[in-house]
C-alpha positions in Angstrom: 42.9 61.5 -13.4 44.1 58.4 -11.6 46.5 57.6 -14.5 47.7 61.1 -14.5 48.5 61.0 -10.8 50.3 57.6 -11.3 52.3 59.3 -14.2 53.7 62.1 -12.0 51.1 64.6 -13.1 51.5 64.0 -16.8 48.4 63.0 -18.8 49.5 59.6 -20.3 47.4 60.2 -23.5 48.2 63.8 -24.3 51.6 64.2 -22.6 50.3 67.4 -21.0 51.4 68.3 -17.5 48.0 68.5 -15.7 49.2 68.4 -12.1 52.5 70.0 -11.1 55.0 67.3 -10.1 55.5 68.9 -6.6 51.7 68.5 -5.9 51.5 64.8 -6.9 53.3 63.3 -3.9 51.3 65.3 -1.3 48.1 64.5 -3.1 48.8 60.8 -3.1 49.7 61.0 0.6 46.3 62.6 1.4 44.6 59.9 -0.7 46.5 57.2 1.3 45.6 58.6 4.7 42.0 59.7 4.3 40.8 59.2 0.7 38.7 56.2 1.7 37.3 57.8 4.8 37.2 55.5 7.8 38.4 52.6 5.6 41.6 54.3 4.5 44.0 52.3 6.6 42.5 49.0 5.9 42.3 49.8 2.1 46.0 50.7 2.0 46.9 47.5 3.9 44.7 45.3 1.7 45.1 47.0 -1.7 48.3 49.0 -1.3 47.2 51.9 -3.6 46.4 55.5 -2.7 42.7 55.9 -3.5 39.8 58.4 -3.2 36.2 57.5 -3.1 33.3 59.9 -3.6 29.8 59.8 -2.1 28.2 59.5 -5.6 30.0 56.2 -6.2 33.4 56.7 -7.9 36.7 55.2 -6.7 40.0 56.3 -8.2 43.3 54.7 -7.3 46.9 55.4 -8.4 49.9 53.2 -8.2 52.8 55.6 -8.9 54.9 54.8 -11.9 52.6 51.9 -12.8 48.9 52.6 -13.4 45.8 54.4 -12.4 42.3 52.9 -12.3 38.8 54.0 -11.6 35.4 52.4 -11.0 31.9 53.6 -10.4 29.2 52.0 -8.2 26.5 54.2 -6.7 25.9 51.7 -3.9 27.8 52.7 -0.7 29.0 50.6 2.2 28.5 51.6 5.9 31.7 53.7 5.7 30.5 55.7 2.7 32.7 54.0 0.1 31.6 52.4 -3.2 
């Protein structure tokens, strides 16, 4: 999904439009501002990529036009991020 968001909503493997283009920019904005909970501002300052973490351990980040990445670690920090 991270790679799809980085690719303007087009799955880079199948070429299928998964997320409409007009939805991608607002989604990345939300990821930038609150996707890492209380750490969102510092994450964006240090890493520079919109990202979303989940309480079960995943982190997905997208650098528009460049790449998407994801990692999973069930251990959470004090802010609720992997």
